[in-house]
N, C-alpha and C positions, 0 to 999 in steps of 0.2 A: 504494500500500500504506500502510495506517495505521501510525502510530508503534508502537502496541501489537503489531501483526503483525511489524513489523521487529525489535522487541526479542525476540519469541518465536523468530523465525528465527535470530537471532544466538545465542540461548541454546541452541537445538537443535543448531546447528552446533558450538558449543563442547563440548556434551555428546558429540557424535559424535567430535570430535578427541580428547577425554579417553579415550573408550572405545578408540579406535584405538591411542593411545599406550600405554594399559594392556595391551591385548592383545599389542602388539609386545613390551613388557617381559616379559610372561609366557612368552615363548619361551625366556627365559633360566632355566635350572633353579635357579640360586641365588636369583634374584628370586622365583621361584615358591615356593621353600621358605620364604623370609622372610615372604611375605604369607600363606601357609597357616598359619604358626605364630601369626599375630595372631588368627585365628579371627573376623575381622570380615567383614561383607558387602562385596561388590564395590563397591556404591554409595558406601561410606565410604572404601574404599581408593583408588579412582581419583583422589580429590582430592589425594592425596599421592604420586602416581606418581614424580615426580622425586626427592623425598626418600627414598622407598623404594628407588629405584635407587641412591642414594648409600649407603644402608644395606646393600644387596645387595653392592655393591662391597667395602665393608669386611668384611662377613661372609665374602665369598669369599676375601679375603686371609687371614682367620683359619683357614679350613678347610684351607688348605695351608701354614700357617705353622709352621716347625719350632721357633721360639723368639723371645724378645723382641728379640734382636739382628737378626733378619730381618724384624721388623714393618714392614709397608708402609702402615699406617694413619696418619692425620693426627696422632693422639696415640699415642705408643708404649705398647703394652700395653692399649689400649682400642679398642672398636669402637662406632660410632654405630649404634644399633639401635632399632627400634620397641618400645614397651611400652604396655600398657593401664593407664590410670589412671582409676578411677571409671567404667569402661565406655567411655572415650574414648581415641583413639589419641594417643600422645605419643612423643617421641623423646629419646634421651639417650645418653651414653657409659657403657658397661659394661666393667669389666675382663675381660680374657681369662683363660683357665685358667693361663697362664704368669705373668701379673701377680699373680693371686690367690696362686699358689704362692710367688712371690717375696715378697709382702707378709707371708705367714704365716711364712716363713723368717726375715725380718728384723724381725719384730714386737718382738723383744727390744730392738732399738735405741731403741724409745720410752722405755726405762728409763734411757737415757743422755742427759742434757741437755748440748748442746754449744754454746758461744758462740764465734763468729768463728774457726772452725778448718776446714780443708779436708775434702772428702768422704772422703779416704783415712783420716782419723782416725775418722770415724764408722763406717767399714767395717773397722777394724783387727781382725785375727784372730790368735790365738795360733798357729794352724796355718801362718801365712804369715810369721812373724817370722824374721829373719836370724840363724842360729845358728852360722855358720861361724867367725866371729871369737870366739875364746875369751875376749876381754876383756868380752864381753856376758854370759857365763854367770853370773857372780855376781848380776847384776841379774835375769836370767830366773829363777834359782833363788829369789831373794827373793820375786818376784811370784808364783811358783808356790806357794811355801810360804804366802804371805799368803792366797791364794785358799782353800787347804785349811783354814787356821785360822779364817778369817773366817766361814765357814759355821757353825762351831761356837761361836765367840766373837767377837762384833762389836767388842770392844775390842782392836784391834790398832794398833800404830804404823804410820804411813804411811812414805813414802820421800821424801827429798830427793835427787834425782838430778841431779848436775851432769855436764857433759861438753861435748865440742866440737860445733860447729854441724853439724846434719844426720846425727848418729849414730843417730837413731831413739829418742830418749828418750821423746818424747810418744807415739809409736806403741806402744811396749812397754806403757806404763801404760794407754793406751786399749784395747789388746787385752785386758788383764786385766779392765778394767771391763766390756767387752762379754761376756766369759765369765761374769762374775758376773750380768750383766743377764739372761742366759738362765735364771737361777734367780729372776728377779723382783727382784733387788737394784738399787736406783736409785742413780745417781751423776750428777756434773756435771763437765764439763771446760771451763775458761775460759782463753782466751788473755788473760793478765793485762793487758798494755798496752792492748789494745782494750776490754776490759771496764771498765777504769778510765775510759776516754774516754766510753764509753756511760753509765756511772754519773754522771759529771760533767755530761753533757748533759741528764740528767733530774733534776739536783739543783736544783730550784726548786719554789716553792709550787704552780705550775701542774701539774707532773709528779711531785709528791711520791709519789703512789700507785705510779707506774711505778718510781720509784727504790726504794721500799720493797720492791716485789715482786721486783725483780732481786736486791737485796742479800739479802733473806730467803731466797730460793730457793737461793742458793749457800751461805749461812751454815749452813743446816740440812740440806743434802744429806747423805745417809748416807755417801757417799764423794765426795771432792772432789780434783780435780787443778788446781792453780794453775800454768798452763803459762807458761814463759818469764819467771818472776819475775827482776827485775834488768834487764830490757830496757825498763822503763817510765821515764818522766821522774818523778823523785821530787819530791813536794811534801809539806809538813807535813800537808795534808788527806788525801791518799791513803795516807800512811804511818800517821798517828796516828788518823784518823777512820774509815778503811776497813780497812786491813790489820790493824792491832792489835786492834780489836774482833772482827774475823772470826776471827783465830787464837785469841783469848781464849775466844770462845764455843765453838769446836770443841775446845779443850783442856778446858774445863769439862764439856762434854757427851760427851767421849771419842769424837769422830767422826774416823775415820781421814782424814788429809790428806796429799796427795802434792804434790810440787813438781818442776818441771824448770827448769834454769837453765844458762846458759853460764858462770856464775860459781860458784866454791866459796863456802862459808859466810863465809870471811874477806873475800873480795872483795865479797860481797853486803852484808856489814855496812858496809863502807866506802862502797858505793854508796848504801845507805839513810841514811847519816849526813849526806849533803850535800843541803841544800835552799837555798832563797833566804834562809833565816834564818841560814845558815852551817853549820858543822860540828857536828852534834848526835849525838855518839857514844853517849851514854847511851840516847837513844830508839831508835837503831838496834840497840843491844845488847839492848834489851828484845824487839825483834822476833825477833832471832836466838835468844834464849833460849827463846821460845815455839816456834819452829820445831824446835829440838832436843828439846823435850819431847814433841812430837807426831809426830816422824818420825825414822827412821834415815837415815844419810848413806851414799851410794854415789857414786863417781865412775866414769864410763864414757867412756874415750877410745877411739873406734872409727872405723871407716871412714865417710866421708861418703857416705851412701846417696842423697843428692840429686843427686850428680854424674851 
């Protein structure tokens, strides 16, 4: 047998195997449904039988899936499916109906910019806040009143909220930001010690634009929460070149600013006064003065919710 005849025989046998494999796959109703929806000819489809079987498996999972928590696919909330691009068969991941619904529901979260904080803060909700402890009520009332007033008058003082570790200070303010985000109001929440470290790492000529973008984005945020101020290692740079200009700008522009801290204002002033240069009480006092001008003060000593 000549070489050309041998090649033709191999090709014929391969086509035969492809057809047999495709016909066998068609016995599965879900596979059949997937290929019918493509509206392509059999000759095109049989080349991708194994990939189409993978699609049928994921599509089958979706057909009987009760929700995202029960998703059996490789990527939660997505199915690997065929699609037609410029008349040709292509494959890709598409979100399921549950994922689309979840994305729409949480779209407002895009209005809250969060730096270095856990997922629970991003998902904070006023409907889930702990209200049993009466010591939390004054803060909840302040935040509720702020939301109502802010929608009518953007110039409102923020809140400096001090309290014990784990009492939910950050969660409460984040929950309020999320509520306002549903009305399209943008905000930013930054974990202050880590944000300063990130800024310092980008503080060079090479990364100057990155530094500027980070600093400007929080400086100009309509609402800002500086979380855990007082937990950072103080330096003249982060106090006088970062914090002071940040607070000055927000004071001048009347942008509401919130703070959480384990320290009260007196203790924070003492903390900010100590740098490698020694005790700089006057400079620390200037910071506290600005904080007082842009925020009200509340202390919340409550149950440690992290235990």
